[in-house]
C-alpha positions in Angstrom: 47.2 -29.7 24.8 45.4 -29.2 21.5 44.7 -25.8 20.1 41.2 -24.6 21.3 40.1 -21.9 18.7 38.9 -18.6 20.1 35.4 -17.9 18.9 36.2 -14.6 17.2 39.4 -16.1 15.6 39.5 -16.2 11.8 38.8 -19.7 10.4 42.1 -19.6 8.5 44.0 -20.5 11.7 41.9 -23.5 12.5 40.9 -24.8 9.1 43.7 -23.5 6.8 43.4 -20.8 4.1 41.8 -22.9 1.3 38.8 -24.2 3.4 38.4 -20.8 5.1 38.2 -19.1 1.8 35.4 -21.3 0.5 33.4 -20.9 3.8 33.8 -17.1 3.6 33.0 -16.7 -0.1 30.2 -19.1 -0.5 28.5 -19.4 2.9 29.5 -16.0 4.5 31.2 -17.8 7.5 34.3 -16.0 8.7 34.9 -16.9 12.4 34.5 -20.0 14.6 31.3 -18.4 16.0 29.8 -17.9 12.5 30.4 -21.6 11.9 28.8 -22.6 15.3 25.8 -20.6 14.3 25.6 -22.4 10.9 23.0 -24.9 12.1 22.1 -28.2 10.4 19.1 -27.9 8.2 17.9 -31.3 9.2 19.2 -34.7 10.5 19.3 -38.1 8.9 19.2 -41.2 11.0 21.7 -43.7 10.0 19.2 -46.2 8.9 16.9 -43.8 7.2 16.7 -42.6 3.6 15.8 -39.1 2.3 12.4 -38.9 0.5 13.3 -38.3 -3.1 9.7 -37.4 -4.1 10.1 -33.9 -2.7 13.0 -32.9 -4.9 10.8 -31.8 -7.7 10.2 -28.5 -5.8 14.0 -28.0 -5.5 15.1 -27.6 -9.2 18.4 -25.8 -9.6 19.0 -26.0 -5.8 21.9 -27.7 -4.0 20.5 -30.7 -2.1 22.0 -33.4 0.2 20.3 -36.8 0.2 20.9 -40.1 1.9 20.0 -43.0 -0.4 20.7 -46.5 -1.5 22.2 -47.5 -4.9 19.7 -49.6 -6.9 21.8 -50.1 -10.0 24.7 -48.7 -11.9 25.4 -49.0 -15.7 28.6 -48.0 -17.5 27.9 -46.9 -21.1 30.3 -46.1 -23.9 29.2 -43.5 -26.5 30.6 -42.2 -29.7 31.2 -38.5 -30.1 33.8 -35.8 -29.4 37.3 -37.1 -29.7 37.1 -40.9 -29.8 33.9 -41.2 -27.8 33.7 -41.5 -24.0 32.2 -43.2 -21.0 29.1 -42.4 -19.1 28.1 -43.9 -15.7 24.4 -43.9 -14.9 23.6 -44.7 -11.3 20.0 -45.0 -10.0 19.5 -44.4 -6.3 16.3 -45.1 -4.3 14.7 -44.2 -1.0 12.6 -47.3 -1.2 9.8 -45.7 -3.1 11.1 -42.9 -5.4 14.1 -43.0 -7.7 16.7 -40.5 -8.8 19.3 -40.8 -11.6 22.9 -39.7 -11.1 25.2 -39.3 -14.1 29.1 -39.2 -14.3 31.1 -38.6 -17.5 34.6 -39.1 -18.9 37.4 -39.8 -16.5 35.1 -39.0 -13.6 33.4 -42.4 -13.9 36.0 -44.7 -12.5 35.9 -44.0 -8.8 32.1 -43.9 -8.5 31.9 -47.1 -10.5 34.1 -48.7 -7.9 32.4 -47.1 -4.9 28.7 -47.1 -5.8 27.8 -50.8 -5.9 24.1 -51.8 -5.9 22.9 -52.1 -2.2 25.5 -49.6 -0.9 24.4 -46.4 0.9 25.9 -42.9 0.7 25.2 -39.2 1.2 25.0 -37.5 -2.2 25.2 -33.8 -2.8 24.6 -31.8 -6.0 22.3 -29.6 -8.0 18.9 -30.9 -9.0 18.3 -30.6 -12.8 15.8 -32.0 -15.2 16.9 -34.0 -18.2 14.4 -35.7 -20.6 11.6 -34.8 -18.1 13.4 -36.8 -15.3 15.1 -35.4 -12.3 18.8 -36.0 -12.0 22.0 -35.0 -10.2 25.0 -34.6 -12.6 28.4 -35.4 -11.1 27.2 -35.3 -7.5 29.8 -35.4 -4.7 29.2 -38.4 -2.4 30.3 -39.9 0.9 29.8 -43.7 1.4 28.1 -44.6 4.6 29.1 -48.3 4.9 26.6 -51.1 4.3 24.9 -51.2 7.7 24.8 -49.5 11.0 26.8 -52.3 12.6 29.6 -52.1 10.0 31.8 -49.7 11.9 35.1 -50.8 10.3 37.9 -48.3 10.0 37.1 -47.8 6.3 33.6 -46.4 7.1 34.0 -42.6 6.9 30.8 -42.2 8.8 31.8 -44.5 11.6 31.9 -41.4 13.9 28.2 -41.1 13.4 27.3 -44.7 14.1 23.9 -45.0 15.7 23.7 -41.2 15.9 21.8 -38.5 14.0 23.8 -37.3 10.9 23.6 -33.5 10.7 22.8 -32.2 7.2 24.1 -28.7 6.8 23.0 -26.0 4.4 25.8 -26.6 1.8 27.0 -25.5 -1.6 28.7 -27.1 -4.6 32.2 -26.1 -3.3 31.7 -27.5 0.2 29.5 -30.5 0.9 27.5 -31.0 4.1 29.9 -33.8 5.4 32.9 -31.5 4.9 31.1 -28.7 6.8 30.5 -31.3 9.6 34.3 -31.9 9.8 34.9 -28.1 10.0 32.4 -27.9 12.8 34.2 -30.7 14.7 37.4 -28.6 14.5 35.8 -25.5 16.2 33.5 -27.3 18.6 36.0 -27.5 21.5 35.8 -23.6 21.6 32.1 -23.7 22.4 32.9 -23.5 26.2 33.9 -19.9 25.6 30.6 -18.8 24.1 29.2 -15.8 26.0 25.5 -16.4 26.9 23.3 -13.4 25.8 20.3 -14.3 27.8 20.0 -12.9 31.3 20.3 -15.8 33.8 16.9 -15.0 35.4 15.2 -15.2 32.0 16.9 -18.4 31.0 16.0 -20.1 34.3 12.5 -18.7 34.3 11.8 -20.2 30.8 13.6 -23.5 31.5 16.1 -23.0 28.6 19.4 -24.9 28.5 22.7 -22.9 28.6 24.2 -21.7 25.3 27.2 -24.1 25.4 24.9 -27.1 25.8 22.5 -25.9 23.1 25.4 -25.5 20.5 26.8 -29.0 21.3 23.3 -30.5 21.1 22.4 -28.8 17.8 25.6 -29.9 16.0 26.1 -33.4 17.6 22.8 -34.6 19.0 22.4 -38.2 20.2 18.6 -38.1 20.3 15.8 -36.1 18.8 15.1 -34.6 22.3 18.6 -33.0 22.2 17.7 -31.3 18.9 14.5 -30.0 20.4 16.2 -28.6 23.5 18.8 -26.9 21.4 16.2 -25.4 18.9 14.0 -24.0 21.7 17.0 -22.3 23.2 18.5 -20.9 20.0 15.2 -19.6 18.8 14.9 -17.6 22.0 18.3 -16.1 21.4 17.4 -14.9 18.0 14.0 -13.6 18.9 15.2 -11.9 22.1 18.3 -10.2 20.7 16.3 -8.9 17.7 13.6 -7.6 20.0 16.1 -5.9 22.3 17.5 -4.1 19.2 14.0 -3.0 18.3 13.1 -2.1 21.9 16.2 0.1 22.1 15.2 1.8 18.9 11.7 2.5 20.3 13.3 3.8 23.5 15.7 6.1 21.6 12.8 7.4 19.5 10.7 8.1 22.5 13.5 10.4 23.8 13.4 12.5 20.6 11.5 15.8 20.8 8.7 16.6 18.4 6.2 19.4 18.0 2.7 18.3 19.3 0.2 18.8 16.5 -3.4 19.2 17.7 -6.2 20.0 15.2 -8.0 23.2 16.0 -11.8 23.1 16.4 -13.7 24.5 13.5 -10.6 24.1 11.3 -9.7 22.2 8.1 -10.4 18.7 9.6 -13.8 19.7 10.8 -14.7 21.3 7.5 -13.6 18.1 5.7 -15.5 15.8 8.0 -18.6 17.9 7.6 -18.7 17.4 3.8 -18.0 13.6 3.8 -20.8 11.9 1.9 -20.5 8.8 4.1 -19.8 8.0 7.7 -16.4 6.5 8.7 -16.3 2.9 9.8 -15.9 2.1 13.5 -12.4 0.9 12.6 -11.5 4.1 10.9 -12.7 6.1 13.9 -10.7 4.0 16.4 -7.5 4.1 14.4 -7.9 7.9 13.8 -8.2 8.4 17.6 -4.9 6.4 18.1 -3.1 8.6 15.6 -4.5 11.9 16.9 -3.4 10.9 20.5 0.1 10.2 19.1 0.2 13.5 17.2 -0.7 15.4 20.4 2.4 14.3 22.3 5.9 15.9 22.3 7.6 12.8 21.0 7.5 11.7 17.3 4.7 9.2 16.4 6.1 6.0 14.8 3.0 4.1 13.7 2.3 1.4 11.2 -1.2 1.5 9.7 -2.0 -1.8 8.1 -5.2 -3.4 6.9 -7.2 -5.1 4.4 -7.0 -4.1 0.7 -9.6 -1.4 0.3 -10.2 -0.8 4.0 -9.9 3.0 3.6 -6.3 3.5 4.8 -5.9 6.6 2.6 -8.9 8.3 4.2 -7.4 7.7 7.7 -4.0 9.0 6.5 -5.6 12.1 4.9 -7.4 13.0 8.1 -4.1 12.8 10.0 -2.5 15.1 7.4 -5.4 17.6 7.7 -5.0 17.6 11.5 -1.3 18.6 11.1 -2.1 21.3 8.6 -4.7 22.6 11.1 -2.0 22.8 13.7 0.1 25.0 11.4 2.4 22.2 10.0 2.9 20.6 6.7 2.3 16.9 5.8 4.2 14.9 3.1 3.1 11.7 1.5 5.8 9.5 0.0 4.6 7.0 -2.7 6.8 4.3 -4.3 6.0 5.1 -8.0 4.9 8.1 -10.1 1.7 6.4 -11.1 0.8 6.0 -7.5 1.8 9.5 -6.5 -0.4 10.9 -9.3 -3.2 8.6 -8.3 -3.0 9.7 -4.6 -2.8 13.4 -5.7 -5.9 12.9 -7.8 -7.9 11.1 -5.2 -7.0 13.4 -2.4 -7.8 16.6 -4.3 -11.2 14.9 -5.3 -11.9 14.0 -1.7 -11.1 17.5 -0.5 -12.9 19.4 -3.2 -12.6 23.2 -2.7 -10.7 22.6 0.5 -7.7 21.6 -1.7 -7.7 25.0 -3.3 -6.5 27.1 -0.4 -5.3 30.5 -1.7 -7.0 30.0 -5.1 -10.0 31.8 -6.4 -13.1 29.9 -5.5 -11.2 28.0 -2.9 -12.4 27.7 0.7 -11.1 29.9 3.5 -10.3 26.9 5.6 -8.5 25.2 2.6 -4.9 24.5 1.9 -2.9 23.8 -1.2 -2.2 20.2 -2.3 1.0 20.0 -4.3 2.5 17.1 -6.4 6.2 16.7 -6.8 7.7 13.9 -9.0 11.0 13.4 -10.8 9.6 13.8 -14.3 7.9 17.2 -13.8 9.0 20.0 -16.2 11.2 22.7 -14.7 8.6 25.5 -14.3 6.1 23.1 -12.6 8.8 21.8 -10.3 10.0 25.3 -9.4 6.5 26.3 -8.5 6.1 23.2 -6.4 9.4 23.7 -4.5 8.4 27.3 -3.8 5.0 26.2 -2.4 6.8 23.9 0.0 9.4 26.4 1.3 6.9 29.2 1.8 4.4 26.9 3.5 1.7 27.7 0.9 1.3 24.0 0.3 0.0 22.3 3.4 0.0 18.8 1.8 2.6 17.5 -0.6 2.5 14.2 -2.4 5.5 12.9 -4.2 8.0 10.1 -5.0 11.7 9.8 -4.1 12.0 13.4 -5.6 10.8 14.7 -2.2 14.0 13.4 -0.6 16.4 15.4 -2.8 18.6 18.0 -1.1 17.0 20.9 -2.9 13.6 20.2 -1.3 13.0 22.4 1.7 9.9 22.6 3.8 8.5 25.5 5.8 7.5 23.3 8.8 7.3 19.5 8.1 5.1 18.0 10.8 4.0 14.5 9.4 5.5 12.1 7.0 3.1 9.4 5.6 5.0 6.6 3.8 2.8 4.4 1.5 4.0 0.9 0.7 6.8 0.8 3.2 8.7 -2.3 1.9 9.8 -0.4 -1.2 11.6 2.3 0.8 15.0 1.8 2.4 15.8 3.5 5.6 18.0 6.2 4.0 15.0 7.6 2.2 12.9 7.6 5.3 15.5 9.3 7.4 16.4 11.8 4.7 12.8 12.9 4.7 12.6 13.0 8.5 15.7 15.2 8.6 13.7 17.9 6.6 11.8 18.9 9.7 13.2 21.4 12.2 12.5 18.6 14.8 11.8 15.0 13.8 8.3 14.9 12.2 5.7 12.4 13.1 5.8 9.2 11.0 2.9 7.1 9.7 3.7 4.0 7.6 0.9 2.3 5.5 1.3 -1.2 4.1 -0.7 -2.2 1.0 -1.4 -5.8 2.1 -2.0 -7.0 5.6 0.9 -8.5 7.5 0.7 -11.3 10.1 1.1 -9.9 13.6 4.5 -11.6 14.2 6.0 -10.1 11.0 4.7 -6.7 12.1 6.5 -7.3 15.4 9.7 -8.3 13.7 10.1 -6.3 10.5 8.3 -3.2 11.8 9.1 -3.9 15.4 10.1 -0.3 16.0 6.6 1.0 15.1 3.3 0.8 17.1 0.7 -0.9 15.0 -2.9 0.1 14.1 -5.1 -2.4 12.1 -8.1 -1.6 9.9 -10.0 -4.8 9.4 -13.5 -3.6 8.2 -14.3 -2.8 4.6 -16.2 0.5 4.1 -20.0 0.2 3.4 -20.9 -0.1 -0.2 -17.9 -2.2 -1.2 -19.0 -5.3 -3.1 -17.6 -8.8 -2.7 -15.2 -10.1 -5.3 -15.6 -13.6 -6.8 -12.4 -15.3 -7.8 -12.0 -18.3 -10.1 -9.0 -20.2 -11.5 -9.0 -20.6 -15.3 -6.9 -23.6 -16.3 -6.0 -22.4 -19.8 -4.1 -25.6 -20.8 -6.5 -28.3 -19.6 -9.6 -26.4 -20.5 -9.1 -23.8 -23.3 -12.8 -23.2 -23.5 -12.7 -21.7 -20.0 -10.3 -19.0 -21.3 -12.6 -18.3 -24.3 -15.5 -17.9 -21.7 -13.3 -15.5 -19.7 -13.0 -13.1 -22.6 -16.8 -13.4 -23.2 -17.3 -12.4 -19.5 -15.1 -9.3 -20.1 -17.2 -8.3 -23.1 -20.4 -8.8 -21.2 -19.2 -6.5 -18.3 -18.1 -3.8 -20.8 -21.5 -4.1 -22.6 -23.2 -3.5 -19.2 -21.3 -0.2 -18.9 -18.4 -1.5 -16.8 -14.6 -1.7 -17.4 -11.9 -4.4 -17.2 -8.2 -4.9 -16.3 -6.0 -7.5 -17.9 -2.7 -8.0 -16.0 0.5 -9.6 -17.5 3.8 -10.3 -15.9 6.0 -8.8 -18.6 6.0 -5.7 -20.9 7.3 -7.2 -24.1 8.9 -4.1 -25.6 12.2 -5.7 -26.4 14.0 -4.4 -23.3 13.0 -7.4 -21.4 13.9 -9.9 -24.2 17.4 -10.9 -22.9 16.0 -11.5 -19.4 13.1 -13.4 -20.7 15.3 -15.6 -22.9 17.6 -16.4 -19.9 14.6 -17.2 -17.7 13.2 -19.5 -20.3 16.5 -21.3 -20.7 16.7 -21.8 -17.0 13.2 -23.1 -16.8 14.0 -25.7 -19.4 11.0 -26.1 -21.5 8.8 -23.3 -20.0 7.8 -20.5 -22.4 8.5 -16.9 -21.5 5.9 -15.0 -19.4 3.0 -13.4 -21.3 3.6 -9.8 -22.3 1.3 -6.7 -22.1 2.0 -5.5 -25.7 1.5 -9.0 -27.2 -1.7 -9.7 -25.3 -3.2 -6.3 -25.9 -2.6 -6.8 -29.6 -4.2 -10.3 -29.6 -7.2 -9.1 -27.7 -7.9 -6.1 -29.9 -7.7 -8.2 -33.0 -9.5 -11.2 -31.5 -11.9 -11.8 -28.6 -12.2 -8.1 -27.6 -12.3 -6.6 -31.2 -14.3 -3.4 -31.3 -13.7 -2.4 -27.7 -11.3 0.3 -26.8 -8.2 -1.6 -25.4 -5.1 0.4 -24.2 -1.9 -0.5 -22.4 -0.1 0.8 -19.3 3.3 -0.1 -18.0 6.3 1.3 -16.1 8.5 2.1 -19.1 5.9 4.5 -20.7 6.6 8.2 -20.6 5.0 9.6 -17.4 2.7 12.0 -19.2 1.4 9.1 -21.4 0.9 7.0 -18.3 -1.1 9.8 -16.6 -3.2 10.3 -19.8 -4.1 6.6 -20.1 -5.1 6.5 -16.4 -7.2 9.6 -16.8 -9.0 8.2 -19.9 -9.6 4.9 -18.1 -10.9 6.7 -15.0 -13.2 8.8 -17.2 -14.6 5.6 -18.8 -13.2 6.3 -22.3 -10.9 3.3 -22.2 -12.9 0.0 -21.6 -10.1 -2.5 -21.2 -6.7 -1.7 -19.7 -3.9 -4.2 -20.3 -1.2 -3.5 -17.7 1.7 -4.8 -15.7 1.6 -4.6 -11.9 1.9 -0.8 -12.0 -1.8 -0.9 -11.2 -1.2 -3.1 -8.1 -1.6 -0.4 -5.5 -3.9 2.5 -4.9 -5.5 2.7 -8.4 -9.1 3.5 -7.8 -11.6 3.2 -10.6 -14.9 2.1 -9.0 -16.5 1.4 -12.4 -14.0 -1.5 -13.2 -15.6 -4.8 -12.2 -13.5 -7.5 -13.8 -9.8 -8.4 -13.8 -8.1 -11.2 -15.8 -4.6 -12.1 -14.5 -2.6 -13.9 -17.2 0.1 -16.4 -16.0 -1.2 -15.8 -12.5 1.1 -18.5 -11.2 4.0 -16.1 -11.7 2.7 -13.7 -9.0 2.9 -14.1 -5.2 -0.2 -14.7 -3.1 -0.2 -11.2 -1.5 0.4 -9.6 -4.9 -2.6 -11.4 -6.4 -4.7 -10.3 -3.5 -3.5 -6.7 -3.9 -4.2 -6.7 -7.7 -7.6 -8.2 -7.1 -8.4 -5.2 -4.8 -8.6 -3.0 -7.9 -12.1 -4.4 -8.8 -15.3 -4.4 -6.8 -14.6 -0.9 -5.5 -18.0 0.3 -6.5 -21.5 -1.0 -5.9 -21.4 -3.7 -8.7 -19.8 -7.1 -7.7 -16.2 -7.7 -8.7 -14.9 -10.7 -10.6 -11.2 -11.8 -10.7 -10.1 -14.6 -13.1 -6.7 -16.2 -12.5 -5.4 -17.7 -15.8 -2.7 -20.4 -15.5 -1.3 -23.2 -17.6 0.1 -25.0 -14.6 -1.3 -28.5 -14.0 -3.7 -29.1 -11.2 -1.4 -30.9 -8.8 1.4 -28.3 -8.9 2.2 -26.1 -5.9 1.6 -23.0 -8.0 -2.0 -24.1 -8.6 -2.5 -24.7 -4.9 -1.5 -21.1 -4.3 -4.0 -19.9 -6.8 -6.7 -22.0 -5.2 -5.9 -20.4 -1.9 -6.4 -16.9 -3.3 -9.7 -18.0 -4.9 -10.9 -19.5 -1.7 -10.7 -16.5 0.6 -10.8 -12.7 0.6 -9.0 -12.5 4.0 -5.7 -10.8 3.4 -4.3 -11.7 6.8 -4.9 -15.4 6.0 -3.3 -15.0 2.6 -0.3 -13.2 3.9 0.4 -16.2 6.2 0.2 -18.6 3.3 2.5 -16.3 1.3 5.1 -16.3 4.0 4.9 -20.0 4.7 5.9 -20.5 1.0 8.8 -18.1 1.0 12.0 -18.4 2.9 12.3 -16.6 6.2 15.1 -14.4 4.9 12.8 -12.9 2.2 10.1 -12.2 4.8 12.5 -10.1 6.8 13.4 -8.1 3.7 17.0 -9.2 3.4 16.5 -8.7 -0.3 16.4 -5.0 0.5 19.9 -4.9 2.0 21.5 -8.1 0.6 22.1 -9.5 4.1 21.6 -13.1 4.7 18.8 -13.3 7.2 20.1 -13.2 10.7 17.3 -15.6 11.7 18.5 -19.2 11.3 16.3 -21.0 13.7 13.3 -18.8 14.2 10.4 -19.2 11.8 8.4 -16.0 11.8 5.1 -17.7 11.3 5.4 -20.8 13.5 7.2 -19.2 16.4 4.6 -16.5 17.0 4.5 -17.2 20.8 8.3 -17.0 21.2 8.4 -13.7 19.4 5.5 -12.2 21.4 7.1 -13.3 24.7 10.6 -12.1 23.6 9.1 -8.7 22.8 7.7 -8.4 26.3 10.9 -9.5 28.0 13.0 -7.2 25.8 10.8 -4.2 26.5 11.1 -4.9 30.2 14.9 -5.3 30.1 15.4 -2.1 28.0 13.2 -0.1 30.3 15.3 -1.2 33.4 18.7 -0.9 31.7 18.6 1.0 28.3 22.4 0.9 27.9 22.5 -2.8 28.9 25.3 -2.0 31.3 24.6 -5.0 33.6 24.2 -7.4 30.7 27.6 -7.6 28.9 26.7 -10.9 27.2 23.6 -9.4 25.6 25.6 -6.3 24.5 28.1 -8.5 22.7 25.3 -10.4 20.9 23.6 -7.2 20.0 26.8 -5.7 18.6 27.2 -8.9 16.5 23.6 -8.6 15.2 24.0 -4.9 14.5 27.2 -5.0 12.6 26.9 -2.4 9.8 24.9 -4.4 7.3 22.3 -5.6 9.7 21.7 -2.0 11.0 20.3 -1.2 7.6 18.1 -4.2 7.6 16.6 -3.3 10.9 16.3 0.3 9.9 13.9 -0.3 7.2 10.9 -0.4 9.6 
């Protein structure tokens, strides 16, 4: 009897050390089970050719295509030692064409194999040479002339009349070799432990796991693929949601001090002096938060909403409620610029209430303290003292708040701004500063689609602010095609000058600083892009504007590598209206609030993501005058980059834009694997398309965990959960 590999067995035993090493190093596959979960990216039908027109979007990526040889030319050239040979093969899918090149001694075999009219699978990296796409030295696997040619020589005879799986592959291991490795471990699929409870599987009409794995790797029809995908999506969604449901369950068991605001206290005093009424949305969300704060379990809530919907106001009222109840509240911001900005706007909103204990301060007031890494020693010592004595009811800071030295008198609430920039270690380090776990409120800068909230932030309850405060003006957005229509760009600078002459201010945003430190990176990026120029830089553009179209206006720069005191000084001068035009990097992306600025010009806008552009644009139109945002790009009209810009120009709906943004990224990025370096554990599930599966899986998971928190009666599910939550993935889930 042949050896049936155990699923947790190292691939070395089944495939030999050399193959196993390549799979482990380049594709992260270590066991038979890993390989079975390495699903085909798509399937080619034996008679069908891959569309070559789509390869333009995949420069520098490893692709696998099925195509027919149109012609082959063997050329001899002079050069090097005694010249050499070069084979140029043109392949076609019936409409588009792609060139393959082979050099030197590597030309003989392909010259013999790749005859005009023959078909093969080709794999290699897409590059551009003389403005044409090509694959240099691709690997290939001949497919025989026709479906009916199933002679012994046809390496793909095993696939005759079937769908050919095309696997995510790499240079060291082509798709067809991966297929052979899968064949070797497939017999072991009978041992796969099914993670789905039987009742759930039958209730949803899903095929058993063994059948799903066989059908996904070796389907005979498209219906097989569909059955398998439906089933495997459920596995991923369900196991992930069980992990999150168990976190929520564990969190709900933790003790916390209830924090109820006292009548006639700080919160009431603050509300009484507000010059405007809160929106209906702000009132509803505040109620949800106050209800959570009043319980004896820690709140874990995500506050998300439209750019400019007044999230800071809601967060501040929660902080005041906790101070009223005798606790302290800490706000954690991702950058110093932002921490200073929050400190400035919160002290302005509170007025004399932020001067508790100071002369002229209010009796109801408290002290609002700033703590950042670059503060001088005396200021820092004073801030630390305010925290430990409880003098400061509210502290706003950066990562500096997390350091060991920082002690609180009674930390009751942590507000995290811009969650995705914080790893779990930081969040947990701050939570451990409380005598009991403090309540937690997380704010995101841009809206997130519901399913992403359920996946990435699945351990948090969600509150959404979707109305803009009264008095906010609409923002008009236009794309400025600098290359096709240079006079549009000239007009953009005239518009900036007009706004400044009318007493307003402007931002100009560039992707790069240009101070020499980013030169090597810029050069490398330019080389990789082929003929693309490096991104525009703050220092260069500021200089050109001050000498050219904006001569005579006060133009200043702001970027992350400036000294913190200088950054703060520039922001203060801009906020005071002394600086008319601020040329900056994305440091102004979040939380910067200067209502008098009405126009923003974003240079090389195609180099920013959709949500980032929406976030940047939210810096203008914050006062009563209408805002204008100009997206400058040299990309041609038909490019995907220009389509993204057109989408931003077409809508102010951040939820809609965040969907577009995610559809254009890969799923792994969506789930923040960039944060922990883990390959996304989602291979089948598409966070956007599979909204229903995720929502249903969340319901089922919550029910299962409520009935059996330790999963004692579901050993298959436990095993799958342990596999998902191996150490690396733990961190990835923890970031919520």
